[in-house]
N, C-alpha and C positions, 0 to 999 in steps of 0.2 A: 199953040202947037207944042211948045216946049213943056208946058204944064201937063198936056195930055200925054206926051211921050214918057213923062216921068212915072206915070202910073200904069203904063202898058206892061203886060207880062213879058218877062225876059230882060227888062231893063235893069241895070244895077241899082241897088238901093241908094237913095240920096243920103247925105250926111245926117239929115235930121230924122231919118226913118227909125222907128223903134225896133229893137230886137224882139224876137219871139219868146215864148215861155222857156224854151231850152236855153237861150242865151241868158235870160233872167235867172235861171236855176244856177248856172255856172258863175254868174256875177255874184249871187248870194253866197255861193261856196267860197269865192275869193275873199269876201268880207269876213267870213268865219276864220279863214286861214290868216288874214291880216290881223284880226283881233289877237290871236294867239302869238303871231309873230311879234306884235308890239309888246305883249306881255313878257316874252322871253328875250327880247333884244338887249335889255340892260344886264341880264343875268351873268353873262361871262365877263362883264366889264366892272362889276362891283369891286373886285380886288384892286383894280387899277385906281378907281376913285378913292378907295380907302388908303392906298399907298401915297397918292399924290396930295390928298387933302387931310391926311391924318384922321380919318374917320374911325370911330370905335365900332365894334361889331353891333352894338345896340343901335347906333345911328343907321348902319347899313340895313339891318333887319327892319327898322322902322320905315325906312324909305321903301323897302320891298312891300311892307304891310299896307302902305297907303293906297296901293292899287285895289286890293279886295275891300278895304274899308270904304273907298269911294264907291265901289260897286254896291255895297250894302246900303249906301245912302241914295244912289241913283235908281236902282231897280224898283224899290217900293213906290217911288214918286212918279217915275216916267216909264214904268214897265209896260203900261197899256197905251203908250203914245202911238205906236204903230197901228193899233186897232182903229184909231181915229184918223190919222193923217196918211196912212199907208206905209208899207214896209220900206219902199224905195226911199222916200223922203227921210225917214228916221235913220236908215243905214247911211245915207249921204252925210247927215249931221254927225253921226258917230265916227265915220271915217275922217271927216274934217277935223274933229277933235284929236284923233290919233295923229293926223298930219301935223297939227299944232304941237303936239307933245314931242314929235320928232325934232322940230325946230328948237324947242326949249332944251332938249337934251343935247343937241348938236352944239349949241352956243353956251352951255352951262359953265359959269365961272366959279360956282360954289354949290354947296349942298342944297341950298334953298331951291335952286332950279331943278334939282333931282326930285324933290318933293312935288314941285309944280308939274313936272313932266309926268310923274306917276299918277297924280290926281287927274290930269287930262286923259291919260291912257285909260284909267278906270272909268271915267265918265263916258269916253267914247265906246268902250267895251259894253258898258251898261245899256247904252242906246242901241248899239249895232248887233249885239249877240242875240237877244230875243227876237228882234225884227228879222235878222238874217236867217235864223233857224226856221221861223215861221214862213218866210219867203221861200226857203229851200223846199219845205214840205208842200207848199201851195203851188209851186211851179214844177213839181215833179212830173215829168213826161214818161217815166218808165212804167212798164206794166206792173212792176212790184211797188206797192205802197211803202215798203221798207227801204227802198233804195235811197230815199232822201236822208233818213236817219243814219244809214251807213256812210253816205258821202259827207254828212256833217262830222262824223268821227274822223274820216280820212282827211278832210280839210283842216280840222283843228290839229291833228297829229302832224300833218305836213307843215303847217305854219310854224308850229313850235320847233320841230326838228330843224327846219331850214334856218330859223332865227338863230338857234344856238350854233349851228355850223358856220353860217355866214358871219355872224358877229365875232365868234372866236377866231376864224381864219383872218378876217380883216384886222383884228386887234393884234394878231401875231405877226403878220407879214406886210402890213401897209402902215405908213406913217400916219400920225394923228389918229390913234386907235379909238379915241372917244368921239370921233366926228363922223367917219364914213359909214359906220353901221346905221346911223340914223338918217343919213342921206339916202341910203337904200330904202329904208322904211318910208321916207318922204316920197320917193319916186313911186313906190308901190301903192301908196295911199292915193296919189294923183291918178294912177292908172285905174284903181278901183272906182274912184269917183267918176271917171270918164265912162267906164262900163255901165255904172248905175244910171248915169244920165241918159243912156240909150235904152234902158230897161223900160218895160211897159209901166204906165202910170197905174198904180194899184190902190189909189185912194178910194176908200169905200164911199158909195153914193149916198147911202142913208145912215152913215155913222152918227152916233150921238156926239154931242159936244164934249170935247175932252176936258177932263178935270183930274187932278191928282186923286188917287183913291187908295184905300188901304188894301194890302195884298189879300186876295181871296181866290177861292176855287169854285167854279160853277157847280151847282148842285148835280148830284148824280154821278160824279166822277171822282169823288174825294178819295175813295179807297184806291182806285187805279192811280190817281195822282200821287198818293202816298207811296205806292210801290215804285212808280217811276222816279220820284224824288229820292227815295232811299237808294235806288240803283245808281243814279248819277252821282249822288253824294258819296257812295262807297268808292266809286272810281276816283273822285276828286280827293278823298281823304288818303287813300293809298298813294295817289300821285303826289300829294303834299309831302309825305315821308320820302318818297323816291327823289323828288326834285330838291328838297331842302337838305336832306342828310345822306342821300345815296352815295355821292362821291366821298364824303367823309367816312361813311361806313366801310366802303371798299378799301380806302387807304388805311384805316385804323385796324380793321380786322384781318385783312389779307396782306398788309404791308406792301401793297402794290404802289410804288412811288412813281411809276410811269403814267403820266397824265393821259398819254395816248391810249393805254390799256383801259383806264377809267372811262375815257370818252367813248371807246368802242362798246364797253359794257352798258353804259347809259344809253348810247345810241341804239343798242339792240332792242331796248324796251320801246322807244318811240317808233322804231321800224315795225315792231310786232303789232303795235296799235293800228297803224295804217294798213299794213298788209292784211291783218285779220278782218278789218272793216270791209275790205274789198269783197270778201266772201259772205258777208252777213246780210246782203240785200234779200236773199231768199230764206233767211232764217226767221221764223215767227218771233215777234218782239218778246212774247212771254217766255219762249224757249231761250232766247238770248239772255234774259234776266236770270233765269234758272242757272244756265251754264256759267254766267258771270259770277254769281254768288258762290257757286261751288269752286270755281277756279280761283277766286279771291282767297278763299280759305286755304287752298293749296299753296298759293303764292306767299301767303303770310307764314305758313309753316316753313317754306323754303327760306324766307327772309330770316326767320328766327334760327334755323339750322345753320345758315351761312354765317350769321353773327356769332353763333356759339362755337362752330368748328373752324372758322376762318378760312373757309374753302372758296376759292375763286370760281370753281366749277358750280358750286351751289349758288353763288351770287349771279352767275350767268343764267342759271335756271330761274332764279327769282326775277331777273330782269325780263326774260322772255315770257314766262308764265304770267307775271304781273301785267305785262303789256297786253297779252291776249285777254286776260280777265278784264282789264280796263275797257278794251274795245267792246266786249260783250255787254258789260254793265252799262256803259255810256250809250251805246247804240240801242240797246233794248229799252232803256228808260225813255229816250227820245221817241222811239217807235210807239210806246204805249201812249205818250201824250199826243202824238199825231193821230192815233185812233180815237182817243177819248175826248179831247178838247174841241168844243165848237169853234168854227173858224173865226167868229167875231170876238172870241175871248182867248184865242190861241196865243197872241203876243203877251197878254198879261199873265196867262198861265205859265208860259215858258219862262217869263221873267221871274215869277215867284219861285219856280223850280231852281233857277240859277241862283237866286238870292239865298235860299236855304243851303244849297250845295256849297256856295262860296263861303258862307258864314261858318259852316262846319269844317271846311277845308282850312280856313284861317285858324280856327280853334285847334284843329289837329296839329298843325305846324307849330303853333305857339306852345301847345301842351307838351308835345314831344321834346321841343327845345328846352322847355323849363325842366322837364324830367332829366334830360341829359346834363343840364347845367347843375342841378341839385345832386344828382347821383352819378351814374355812369351811362354811357351810350348804350351798352348792352342791355342794361335794365330798362332803359327807355324804350328800346326796340321791342323787348318782350312784352311790356305793358301795352304798348300801342298795338301789337299783334293780337293780344287777347281782346282788347276793346273792339278792334275792327272785325275780328272773327265773330264777336257777339253781335255786331251790326249785321253781318252777313247772315247769321242764324235768324235774327229777327226778320230780315227780309224774306227768307225762305218760309218762315212761319206765316207771315202776312200773305204770301202768295198761296199757301195751302188754304188759309181761311177764305181768300177770295175765290179760289176754285170751288170750294164747297158751297159758298153762298151763291155763286153764279149758276151752279148746277141745280140749285133749288128753285131758281127763277126760270119758268118755261120760256118766256119771251123777253130776253134782255133788251136794253135800249139799243137803238141802231148805232149809236156812237160807241157801244161797248160790245163788239162781236164776241160770241161765246167761244169761238175757236180762233185764237190769235197766236 
């Protein structure tokens, strides 16, 4: 009788009942937010580590770089893991590694633990990010197929923004500043795992046996993949300059010594990313990439002008326009992959996209830092702006070529809709 009543309509769900696709969608969004939260959690604490342990800037930046370097090692080997074992299982594994990294950071007695924590974060992100993005797209219950890519942008922007605010606030007002930020991350990781445990089991029934494989793109979508990857990479590269040198640029060029003012300016960019993404679910992916490339060029012009004239108003414009441009390019790139990649290869394809984007993001940050060290910060900003404007122009040219070639084909592939 009890067993029968448990399945009758109107009875509350049992603790073991799986959530539906909508719940799985939001659980996947929380994973993407958590990945960016873990990435940003140590950022405001690096000066404290340096002061307490006497770390040089080189050691601090090497600790920071160990995260994307780990991603570059994990993504080519395990990028297709979720295509074989299911998105849910791989996300749980990735979040578990992020939880382990929080523990390592929380008890860190020396810099070796910081390296270990960043490696664990990178490994967790490498597993969870591609699987989480694929699960978000596959569990989309909205009438708009672009809603998933928009929410991926909102989730990542929200995670990074909250990480910086919470970590900085706890470090400023709560004792043991190098401990509590990671306890918050640990609690959020456990909550995310609990939600994923109730998500539907999405392990493929007829999946092939998993084995590490070289990064590849399914045939027929390579040009579309190139456009999507260039678009996401453009967002990441501009973001690398903003996150690594933004505060230093504002302080040096505008002489704004108030850290609250600097924080508000930087926060405007993160807010612009998330707010813009809320309105992009009805914007075609191709149009989003077009707008993102054009807005990126405008934001780079504002960045150069702000550095040249030392105007805090121009810096505010750069932060806002740059955030809007990031949202368009990132959301548009993910939207194109959602349209083009076959479901059975989507995890591997997304992981390759992230692999390329993170590699070029790391290269951009290191390159601009090297230029600023060898010369001046102003010269480094100008050179970076020209290089990224060239990447934006190349993206626009590739889209023009793609449009002309698709118009010449009367019946494009079903995975490549002619009007997107």
